[in-house]
C-alpha positions as CSV (number, residue, x, y, z in Angstrom):
1,M,5.7,-18.7,-1.9
2,G,4.0,-15.9,-3.9
3,L,4.1,-13.5,-0.5
4,I,6.7,-13.5,2.1
5,Y,5.6,-11.9,5.4
6,E,8.0,-11.3,7.8
7,K,7.6,-9.5,11.3
8,R,10.4,-7.4,12.9
9,N,11.3,-4.6,15.1
10,N,7.6,-3.6,15.3
11,I,7.8,-3.2,11.4
12,A,5.9,-6.1,9.3
13,Y,7.6,-7.0,5.2
14,L,5.1,-7.8,3.1
15,T,7.2,-8.7,-0.4
16,F,5.7,-10.0,-3.9
17,N,7.9,-13.3,-4.2
18,R,7.4,-14.5,-7.8
19,P,10.4,-13.1,-9.7
20,E,10.0,-15.7,-12.5
21,A,6.3,-14.4,-13.4
22,R,7.5,-10.6,-12.9
23,N,6.0,-10.6,-9.2
24,A,2.8,-11.0,-10.8
25,M,0.2,-12.1,-8.3
26,D,-1.7,-15.4,-8.8
27,P,-4.6,-16.6,-6.8
28,E,-2.5,-18.0,-4.0
29,T,-0.5,-14.5,-3.5
30,I,-4.0,-12.7,-3.4
31,L,-4.9,-15.2,-0.4
32,Q,-1.6,-14.4,1.1
33,L,-1.7,-10.7,0.9
34,I,-5.3,-10.8,2.5
35,D,-3.9,-13.0,5.4
36,A,-0.8,-10.5,6.1
37,W,-2.8,-7.7,6.0
38,K,-5.2,-9.0,8.4
39,D,-2.5,-10.3,10.4
40,Y,-0.5,-6.6,10.7
41,A,-3.9,-4.6,11.2
42,E,-4.2,-7.1,14.6
43,D,-0.9,-7.3,15.9
44,K,-0.2,-4.7,18.4
45,E,3.1,-4.7,18.0
46,M,3.4,-3.9,14.5
47,R,3.6,-0.3,14.1
48,C,4.7,0.2,10.1
49,A,4.6,-2.2,7.0
50,I,7.0,-2.3,4.1
51,L,5.5,-3.5,1.0
52,T,8.2,-4.4,-1.5
53,G,9.1,-7.0,-4.4
54,T,11.7,-9.5,-4.7
55,G,14.5,-8.9,-7.0
56,D,15.9,-5.6,-8.7
57,K,13.8,-5.4,-11.9
58,V,10.0,-5.4,-10.8
59,F,8.1,-4.8,-8.0
60,C,5.1,-6.2,-9.1
61,S,3.2,-6.6,-12.4
62,G,-0.2,-6.9,-11.6
63,A,-2.6,-9.8,-11.8
64,D,-1.1,-12.8,-13.6
65,L,-2.9,-12.8,-16.6
66,G,-2.6,-16.6,-17.5
67,K,-3.4,-17.5,-13.8
68,L,-5.8,-15.1,-12.3
69,I,-7.6,-13.0,-15.0
70,P,-8.7,-16.0,-17.0
71,L,-10.8,-17.4,-13.8
72,F,-12.5,-14.1,-13.7
73,T,-13.8,-14.1,-17.0
74,G,-14.4,-18.3,-17.0
75,A,-11.9,-19.0,-19.7
76,K,-10.2,-21.5,-17.1
77,P,-11.8,-23.5,-14.5
78,A,-11.0,-23.3,-11.2
79,E,-8.7,-26.3,-10.0
80,T,-6.8,-25.4,-6.6
81,D,-8.5,-23.8,-3.0
82,A,-7.1,-20.9,-3.9
83,E,-8.1,-20.8,-7.7
84,K,-12.1,-21.3,-6.7
85,A,-11.8,-18.8,-3.7
86,C,-11.0,-16.0,-6.3
87,Q,-13.5,-17.5,-9.0
88,S,-16.3,-17.4,-6.1
89,D,-15.3,-13.8,-5.1
90,P,-13.6,-11.8,-8.1
91,M,-13.7,-9.0,-5.4
92,I,-11.1,-10.9,-3.4
93,V,-8.6,-9.1,-5.2
94,N,-9.6,-5.9,-3.9
95,K,-9.2,-7.0,-0.5
96,A,-5.5,-7.7,-1.0
97,I,-4.8,-4.6,-2.5
98,L,-6.3,-2.6,0.0
99,R,-8.8,-1.3,-2.4
100,E,-12.1,-2.5,0.1
101,Y,-10.4,-3.3,3.2
102,P,-9.7,-0.3,5.6
103,L,-6.0,-0.4,7.1
104,Y,-5.3,2.7,9.4
105,K,-2.0,1.3,10.2
106,P,1.0,3.2,8.2
107,V,2.4,1.7,5.0
108,I,5.3,2.5,3.1
109,A,5.9,1.0,-0.2
110,A,10.0,0.1,-1.6
111,I,9.3,0.2,-4.8
112,N,12.8,-1.9,-6.2
113,G,11.2,-2.1,-9.8
114,H,8.5,-1.3,-12.0
115,A,5.1,-0.9,-10.8
116,I,2.7,-1.8,-13.7
117,A,-1.3,-2.7,-13.9
118,G,-2.6,-4.2,-10.5
119,G,1.2,-3.5,-8.9
120,M,0.9,0.2,-9.5
121,E,-2.7,-0.1,-8.2
122,A,-1.0,-1.6,-5.0
123,L,0.6,1.2,-4.2
124,Y,-2.6,3.6,-3.9
125,A,-3.3,2.2,-0.6
126,T,0.5,3.0,0.6
127,D,1.5,6.5,2.4
128,I,4.7,6.9,1.8
129,R,6.4,5.6,-1.5
130,I,10.2,5.0,-2.3
131,A,11.4,4.2,-5.5
132,A,14.6,3.1,-7.3
133,E,16.1,5.1,-9.9
134,G,14.7,3.9,-13.8
135,V,11.2,2.4,-12.2
136,K,8.5,3.0,-14.2
137,F,4.6,3.0,-13.5
138,G,1.8,2.3,-15.7
139,L,-1.9,0.9,-15.9
140,Q,-1.4,-1.4,-19.3
141,E,-5.1,-2.9,-18.7
142,V,-6.6,-1.1,-21.4
143,K,-4.0,-2.5,-23.8
144,W,-5.6,-5.7,-23.4
145,A,-9.2,-4.3,-23.3
146,I,-9.2,-4.8,-19.2
147,F,-10.4,-2.5,-16.9
148,P,-8.0,-1.7,-14.2
149,A,-10.7,-2.1,-11.8
150,G,-8.4,-1.8,-8.5
151,G,-9.6,1.5,-7.8
152,S,-7.5,3.2,-10.8
153,S,-10.4,5.3,-12.3
154,I,-11.2,6.9,-8.7
155,R,-7.9,7.1,-6.7
156,L,-5.2,8.1,-9.4
157,P,-7.6,11.0,-10.4
158,R,-7.5,11.9,-6.7
159,Q,-3.4,11.3,-6.7
160,L,-2.8,12.5,-9.8
161,P,-3.7,15.7,-11.7
162,Y,-6.7,14.9,-13.9
163,A,-4.8,15.4,-17.2
164,R,-2.2,13.5,-16.6
165,A,-4.2,10.6,-14.7
166,M,-6.4,10.3,-17.7
167,E,-3.5,10.2,-19.9
168,I,-2.0,7.0,-18.3
169,L,-5.6,5.3,-18.0
170,L,-6.6,5.8,-21.4
171,T,-3.2,5.1,-23.3
172,G,-1.8,2.6,-21.3
173,E,2.0,4.4,-21.4
174,L,4.0,4.3,-19.0
175,M,5.4,7.1,-16.7
176,E,9.1,7.4,-15.7
177,A,9.7,7.6,-11.8
178,E,11.1,11.4,-12.1
179,E,7.9,12.2,-13.7
180,A,6.0,10.4,-10.8
181,L,8.3,12.4,-8.4
182,R,7.5,16.0,-9.9
183,L,3.8,15.2,-9.7
184,G,4.3,13.8,-6.2
185,F,3.1,9.9,-6.6
186,I,6.6,9.0,-5.0
187,N,7.9,10.8,-2.4
188,K,11.8,9.8,-3.4
189,I,13.7,7.8,-5.9
190,V,17.3,6.5,-4.6
191,P,19.8,4.2,-5.9
192,R,18.3,0.8,-6.2
193,E,20.6,-0.7,-3.4
194,K,19.3,2.0,-1.1
195,V,15.3,1.4,-1.5
196,M,15.1,-0.9,1.6
197,E,17.2,1.4,3.8
198,E,15.6,4.3,2.6
199,A,11.7,2.7,3.6
200,E,13.1,1.2,6.9
201,R,14.3,4.7,7.9
202,Y,11.1,5.9,7.4
203,A,9.7,3.2,9.1
204,G,11.7,3.7,12.2
205,I,11.2,7.2,12.8
206,I,7.0,6.3,12.4
207,C,7.6,3.4,15.1
208,K,8.9,5.9,17.2
209,N,5.7,8.0,17.3
210,G,2.5,7.9,19.4
211,P,0.8,4.7,17.4
212,L,-2.8,5.9,18.5
213,A,-1.7,9.4,17.1
214,V,-0.3,7.8,13.9
215,E,-3.6,5.7,13.2
216,A,-5.9,8.4,14.2
217,I,-4.4,10.6,11.6
218,K,-4.4,8.2,9.0
219,K,-7.8,7.2,9.8
220,S,-9.0,10.9,9.5
221,V,-7.4,11.7,6.4
222,I,-8.7,8.5,4.3
223,E,-12.2,9.1,6.3
224,N,-11.9,13.1,5.5
225,R,-11.0,13.5,2.1
226,G,-13.6,14.9,-0.1
227,K,-16.0,15.7,2.9
228,P,-17.2,19.4,3.1
229,L,-14.7,21.3,5.7
230,S,-17.1,21.7,8.2
231,E,-18.2,18.1,8.5
232,G,-14.5,17.1,7.9
233,L,-13.4,19.1,11.0
234,Q,-16.0,17.6,13.2
235,R,-15.0,14.2,12.4
236,E,-11.5,14.9,13.0
237,L,-12.0,16.2,16.5
238,E,-13.9,12.8,17.1
239,L,-10.5,11.2,16.5
240,A,-8.5,13.3,17.9
241,L,-10.1,13.5,21.5
242,P,-9.4,9.9,22.5
243,V,-5.9,10.3,21.5
244,F,-5.8,13.5,23.6
245,M,-7.0,11.3,26.6
246,S,-4.7,8.0,26.3
247,K,-1.7,7.2,28.2
248,D,0.4,7.9,25.6
249,A,-0.6,11.2,25.1
250,Q,0.7,11.9,28.8
251,E,3.9,10.0,28.0
252,G,4.9,12.0,25.0
253,P,5.3,15.7,26.9
254,K,6.5,14.0,30.2
255,A,8.9,12.8,28.1
256,F,9.7,15.6,26.2
257,K,10.4,17.5,29.6
258,E,12.5,15.0,31.2
259,K,14.7,14.6,27.7
260,R,14.4,11.3,27.3
261,E,12.8,9.2,24.7
262,P,9.3,8.7,25.1
263,K,8.0,4.7,25.8
264,F,4.6,4.8,23.9
265,E,2.6,1.7,24.7
266,G,-0.5,2.3,22.2
267,K,-3.0,3.0,25.4
């Protein structure tokens, strides 16, 4: 199974599970990711997701150069149903890494190992990123005459300073975790054995917050990034008002006044 999808304690876990292939994404993994994201988005009991990889060396090394890329270039005929689905829709990969699939629920990345190529691109749509010591990030597509089309030329310069983003894009060289932290690409570096623990700590905090507020905040950030200030502020108000009118917004202040934990229902 290329992806392990589990749900417990209001948290959805998506784990790249091809350690023999450096957790690279093959056609089956792509379809499994799309299904998992869809299920997470629609399941009202799930309030946070954690994206990680099997093992302690690689988070995800991107697209499987032997199984996926040849389908897109026409070098390999499609045989399985998954291969046929990918070959018939080359943009399907973008849904798997949330390039073209709007997801307003929070996603935490537990980066247990190196995040390379599509593995790094899968991080762009995550909201909080915890990395293990020694992890490296990079887009090496250019070394193989491939365009990093998972959103890298658009999203990376928005998440890193321009010159540093261009260095990564044009050279294909790797970035150390310490540099990623300094530039704000990741939130924290922890010992490898503590990565999931720290990710779950963040997820636990988020799960206790009002789910309507959490989703509306993320949606506002995504929709309004790059908009003129006045337009962004107007849209923010449109997203905020339904939250203020919700039952959860009544429960929050009431629980605070009564000095107890609030019980949010997402209503």
